[in-house]
N, C-alpha and C positions, 0 to 999 in steps of 0.2 A: 309226173309233170316232171320235166328233164332241165338242170340246170346248162345255159350255155353254155358252151364250151369253148368257144370259137378264142381265137387269139386277137387282140383288140385292133394290132396295127393288118393283120390279112384282111379283116372286117374293112378298115377304112382304108386299104388300098381297093380292095374289091372295089370299095363305092365310090369311090375318085376315077378309077376305070369306066364304071358303069354311069358315071353323070357326063366322063368327058366322050362319051361313046352317044348322048342324046339319047340316054334309058330314064328322063323326063319327058322325051314327047310327047303327044297328044298320044291316047290309047285310041285303039281301031274303036275296044269296045266300050269304054266312056271318052268319045272325041267331046264330050261338053263341060270336061271338069278341067282343072288344072291338075296336073301333078303332085303328090305329097310328098316329100324330103324324107327317105327312111323307109317311110311307111309303105310307097310304091314301089321299092327298091327290091331284089332277090337279099338284102342284105340283112331287112325284118324278120326277124325267127317266126312270126306268124304269116307272112309272103305267101298270097292266094290261099291263105285258109281262114275258111269261115265257120267251120265245127271245131271242138277243141284245141280254142286259140291255149298259149301260151300264156302266162302271167307276164308282161313287161318288168316285173319284177328279175325276171329269172336272164333280162337281156345283156348280154356285154356290154353294151353301148351306157349301160346305169350308170358303168365305170364314171361317164363325162358329165351326169347328170349333177347338177346343184341340190343340195342333202332338203330345201326347201320346197322343191318341185318332184320328188321318187313318190309322191303320191297321185302327182297329174295323172289321168285318165290317158292323156300319150304323152309319157313323162321325154323323149327324146324331143321334141320339140324347144324343151326349156332347155337345150343343152348351148351357152354362151359358143356363139362365135367369131366374136370378133371382139378388137380392146374397147369398143363403144356398148359392149353385153348385151349385143342385140342376139335375138333367140330368133330360133325358124319360127314360130310361135307370131315374132311381135313382128318377121318379115313379112307373113303373109298379110298382114295388117296394112302397112304401108308401101311395097315394094313390089313390082311387076315378076313373072316368071324367070327374066334373062339376069335380072339384079341378084335377085335370092339365088339362084345357080351360083355366081357367081361368087357372092361375099361364102357361101358354103365352100366353094373348090379350093378359093383363096385358104378358108381355115383349114378345110382336109389339108392339103398340101404343106402348111406349118406344123400340122399336127403328128403328121407323119414324119417329116423331117426329125421335129423333136426327139418323137419316140423311135425313132433310126438310132439318133446319135447318144442315146440313152441306154438304148441297147451293147453300141459299137463301146460305148466307155468302159460299161459292164464286160466286154468280152477283150482289152486291153488291162482288164486289173480283176479276171477271174480270182486273185487269192481272197478276194471278196472282206466282210466287213472285219473288222478288230473286235476279239472276243473282250468281254467284260472284265476279265481276269479270273483267279480259282474260284471256285462256289461256282454258286447259282445266286446269278444279279436279280434284282427285283427291276423290271421293268416299269417304266413310266409312265404314266394316260397319255394320250394323243391331245388332251385338251390341258392341261395341267401347269402350262405357264403362256406367255402372250406371243408364243415361237417355237410352233408345235414341229414335232421332230419325230426321230425314230427309236421307238421304246428300248432299244438297245444302249445304256448307259455309256458306253465306250462309240457310239457312233454318231460325227455331229450330220448329221445327211437333215436336212431342214424336211417338214411335209409340203409337198405342194399337187396338187389335187391331179396333175397327168402324169407323178415319179413314179407309178406303179408300188412294186409293193402286196403285203399282207395286212388287210385290217381284223381285228381282233377284239368280240365285247364278252365282255365279263359281267352276266347277271352277280345284285348282291344275294339272290338267295341262290344261288347253282355256283358254283366251282367250274363247273361244262362248258369251255367258252364256245363260239361259234365265229368261225373265221370264214374269210373272203379274200380272194385275190383280188383286186380292185386298184384302179385309178382316180380313184376321185375321192368325195369324201365322204364320209360314213353314215348310216343311214340312220334315221331318229328312232330312239330306244326309249323303254320307260325310265322315269326317272331313277337316280341312282343308278344308273347302268354307266360303267368307263370304258371307253376304246381306246386301244391300242392299234399303233401302226410299226412294222415293220419294214426298214426302206427294202429296194429291188436286193440289192446286194445280202443284206441281213436276212432275207427270209427263206436266203436260200441253204443259209446255217442253221440262225434260230429258229426256235418256235415258243410258243410264251403258255405256259402252263401256269395253275394254281396250285401253290404250294398254303395248307394249313396253318402254319408257322411265320413264313413269308408272304403268303399271299403271291399275286401275280409275281412267275420270275423265267427268265431265259433258261432256256431248254437248247441241247444242241440235238440238232438234229439226226447226228451220226455221233452218238458219245463215244462210238472208240477211235474217234481222231481226238488229238490231245487239243486242248485248247487255246497252246498258245498258237497253231499251224493257223487257225482259223483265220480267216481274213482281217484285214484290217479298216476302221474306217463306220462308226457308227454312230447315234446318241440316240437318249431318251423321246418317244412324243411327248406331248404335251398338250 
């Protein structure tokens, strides 16, 4: 089983191109049924694969699936694609193919533009996130407060499900974290597990590690560089 290492922005751009070129028209092999968005596109990591299918949990699109639907059989059907909260699953129930594709296409264009804007902002401000100060600073859990933000105490970046960055999960019975580069909400975990999130800029400068005395702390990815030169702008996620 191999994790999907594709870039989310590239995948969405490919999907938009596929949609606009009529990729979801009737299939010569199965002309009796409508096409399913994502599932019937080369975007799908299991496209045209009948044997040895990889689990959807490994797909890059899981970054966009809300927490409560990640265990669904086909999670990508539950990505919210308009302000009203419609999903592909709900559109399949009441909308025709034309309307579904129109709503989905609008969502793709808005999401692509947002991701491009975020990346451009990062390129324009390569200095990155602010160092939390001398020594190692304790990271703050994502759901520690009513206003989730970056785990770096010196950063004020508010958590957003399309904001990029990296999630970390620390189990109480193990100091070894698991981390994922995601743009979505963290997956459900056993009781007692704490989630941490470093924003896009901070995740290029810091990681999180467990210290027996301090708990979860920020660590410079390149400790040979002085912390004072690290980017400016970060906050702890709660």
